[in-house]
N, C-alpha and C positions, 0 to 999 in steps of 0.2 A: 683568265688564263691560269692554268694550274701551276703550282710551285715547281721550280726546277731543282734538280739534284746537281750540286756543283762540287767540284773537287778543288781544294786549295792545296797546292804543292808548296811546301816550305821546308826549311832545314835549319840547323843550328846557324846562328848569326844571320838569319833572314832579317831584313829591316823591320823593326818593331811595328811602325805605323803601317807598313805595306803588308803586314800579316794580320794584325788585329783589326784594322779599320775595314777592309773588305770582308773579313770573317763576320764581324758584327753587323755591318751595313746590309750585306746580302741576306742575312738571317732576318734583319729588321723588316725587310720587305716581303718576307714569307718563304724565301728559298731555304732549302736544306744545304748546309755546307759541311763537307767532311774535310777536316784538316789532317794532312798526312805528311810523314817524313820517312825516307828509307831507313830501315833497321829500327823503327820505333813503332809502338803500339798505342792504341787509345789509352789515355791516362798518362802516358809519358809526356815529358815537356821538352821544349827546345829553348835554348838561349837565344834571345833576340838582341839586336844592336840598334841604337839610335844614331842615324847618320844625319848630320846637320851641316848647313852651309854657313860658315862663319867668316868668309872672306879669304880663306886660304886657297891654295891651288886646287885642292880637292876637298871632299867632305871630311869632317871629323867623325870619330866613332866613340860612342859611350855605351856602357852596358844598358840593355833594355830590360823589359819584363820577361819573366818565364812565361811561355805560352804553352798551354796544355792541349795536346792533340786529342781529337775525339774519334779517330778511326785508325784502323790498322793498315799500314802501307802494304803489307804482304797480302792482304785480302782484297785489295783494290782491283776491280775489273773496269777498265775505262768505258766499256760498253754500257755500264750502268749509269753513266753520268751524262748530263746535258751540256756541261761546259767545264772549262778549266781556268783556274786563276793561278798565276805564277807570281809569287812574292819575290821582291828584289833583295838587295843586300848582298852579302858575301855567299849566301847559300847556293845560288846558281853555279858558282865557280866549281863547287865539288859535286853538286847534283848532276851536272852534265857528264860526269865520269861514270854514272850508273846506267847500265844498259836497259834496265827495266824502266827507269825514268825516261830515257830517250824514246823507247817504244811507246810509252804512255803518251808523251807529247805528240808523237807522230800520229797516234790513233785519232786524236782530236782533229787534226788537220785532214787526215785521210777521210774521216767521217763527216767533214765539213761542219764541225760543232764550234760554238763560240769559245774563244780563248782570249783572256785578258792577261797581259804581262806588263810589269812595271819595272823601271830602273834597270838593274842588272839581269832581270828575267830574260832579256834578249840574248844573253850568253847561252842560255838553255835552248832557246829557239834556234840560234845559229848552230849549236852542236847537233840538234835534231835535224838539221838541214831542211827547215820548213820555210825559210825566208826568201827563197828564190823568187824574184819578181814582185815581192810584197813591200809595201811601205811600213816601216817600223820605227817608232821612237824608242829611246832608251836613255840611260844616263850617258852623257856625252862621251865618256871614256870607252863606251861600248860601240861607238860608231864604227871603228875598223872591223869589229866582228860582224856587225850587221852587213856591212858592204862586202866583206870577204865571203859571206854566206850568200851573196847574190841579192841582198835586199837593198831597198832605197831607204837611207836614213832620213827620218823626218826631224829636222833641226827646228824644234818648236819651243815655245816658252816653257819654263819649268812647271807652270801651272796649267798646261794644256795637254790634250790627248789627241790621238789620231786613230781613225778606224779605217781598215782596209778589209773589205768583205766582212768576215766574222772575227778578225783579229783586231783587238783594241790594245793600244800600247801608250805608255806615257813615260816621261823622263824620270820622275821621282814623286815622292809622297805629296808635295804641294799640289799635284794634279788630281788628287783624289776626287774632287767634285766632278771634274770633266771626265775623268777615266771611268768612274763608276756609272755616271749618267750614260755615257756611250755604251758601256758594257750592258747595262740594263736595257737599253734600246735594242741592242743586238739579240739579247735573250728574249725580247718581246714582252718585257715586263712593263706594265702600265701603272703609273702612280697618279691617282686623281686627287685633286684638292677640293 
């Protein structure tokens, strides 16, 4: 199976692990991954945040790594990509205010292409109005947005993922193994041992 060209949509204060792990893992299996952020170009970097679960009512946030983008957002044509990955963290909360981002997300659903979203990425899916009738997991605080957008919230373990057609979602970074495995299956990627 030929390598896929994938778009990783992220932004300042995207969750560190939810940006870097899929970026590296998808490349490790041979796919091309273009990481972009509105108003930024290849070579620019974004600030990431590390969200952790330390027994409080919600996650804690610490500074993450600087993540260098490898493509220009302004030059992105979603028709050139086989799939979309949406990083979580706080980035989706402002990315959903960008009309070009919303149009980009809608393209992948209208073209029936694979989409993987994790954690707060559901905020972007809800804003793009692509969740109607779909099952979607997310960070639990995003449940109201999933349901208000007409989606069915999948209340699953933090280390699990759910696939609905070509949409693969998970609650947070502990789900990376399940989330990436399900996304690779939707992409048609075969890994042989």
